[in-house]
C-alpha positions, 0 to 999 in steps of 0.5 A: 499499500506504501507505494499508492498515491496517498490522497487523490483529491480529484478522484475523491471529489468525483467519489463525493459528488457521486456518493451524495448525488440523490441527497438535498444537502443544500436544503436544510429545511428537509427535515428528513436529511439526517434520516436519509444520510443515516440510511445512505451510510448504512446501505452503502456499508458493505462489506461490514469488516470484522475487527481483525481485518480492520485492524490490519488495514488501520495500520498498513494503510488507513491511518498512515500519515503522509510520511508513511508513519502513524500517529497516536491519536491522543499523544501525537507520538509518531510511530513506525507501522511495521513495529506496530503491526508486528506487535500486534501480530504477536499478541494475536498469535499468542491469543489464538494459540491459547484459545486453540488449546482450549477449544481443541479439548472441547469436542462440543464446540463447532468449528464455525463456533471456534471462529466466533469465539476467537474473534471474540477473544481478539475483540477483548485484547489491547491492541494498539487501536482506539475505538473513540466510541468505547466498545463497551458503549455498544457492548463490542457488537458487529459492525460497530467494532470493526467500522474503520471510521471510528478506529484510530492508532493509539499506543496501549498506555494511552488506550488504558489511560483513557479507558472508556471514559467520555471526552471533556473540556477542562478549564485548567488544562492546556494541552502541551503544557506541563504534566501533573499526576492526573495528566500524561502525554495522552491528555488529562483524566479526572478520576473515572469521569472525564478525559481530555485528549492531548491531540486529535480533537477534531478527528475525534469529534467527526468520528463520534458524530459519524458514529451517532449518524450511522448507528443512532440506536446502538449505544446502550441506554445507560451510556447515552448520558455520556454522549456530549454532542455540543462538545463534538461540534465544538471540536469539529468546528475548532479543528479543521479537517486535515489531510490525514482525515481526507486520506482516511475517508477516501481509504475507508470508502474503498475498504468498506463502502461508506463515508463520513459526511462530517469530513466531506462537508465540514461547513454543514451542520447535520445535527 
């Protein structure tokens, strides 16, 4: 993938024009626009990738920067994609070997069910990946768990630091400033209640807004109060769409068939 064009703006614009051609994007008096966008994102989400497939695509192409490296979404730390892929493969292989040993002793488990169990185990492992909408908020269900639009590279320490805590803007926190005990290069965390990332706010916000449009009824009820649309809109408006996001959106479209409207039309308010 590394020898491919990083981002072809002309081709992508043609794709955008074709993808949204039947929607009245210039008519916000249309009360059905959001539901029509949801229908479009859902209908064109094909194939719906497994978490394992998406994880490999993320590190090998989707999340690459223009210099061929990948960056942790929260810390901004530059990482070598080959090293990240190798680390995750070691973890995956060890988990699969252990699972196969266990399942080989259980003759009551059908072969096709073994593959389902292995995939479930892989979803529980801590790879160098962050779901900006935490997996626990949608109970690690498919297709959300493998949807590339809300998956980002994130080193394990930052992944653990954020955990499944909702995003927040602290009045006293200035990313890039000195660090305290409750802070790290990943951001600032207030116990287990709130988390503000050091980097990536625009990309995070647009990924969250996409998720809510694509999956309006998939977040479990007890987690709905943790959704902060006003915060997502604030970060979206304050942090312009980057070349990296355009590359991701273009690459993801080719892999799973749908797009993020908040990247394609950042000036429009779909919420």
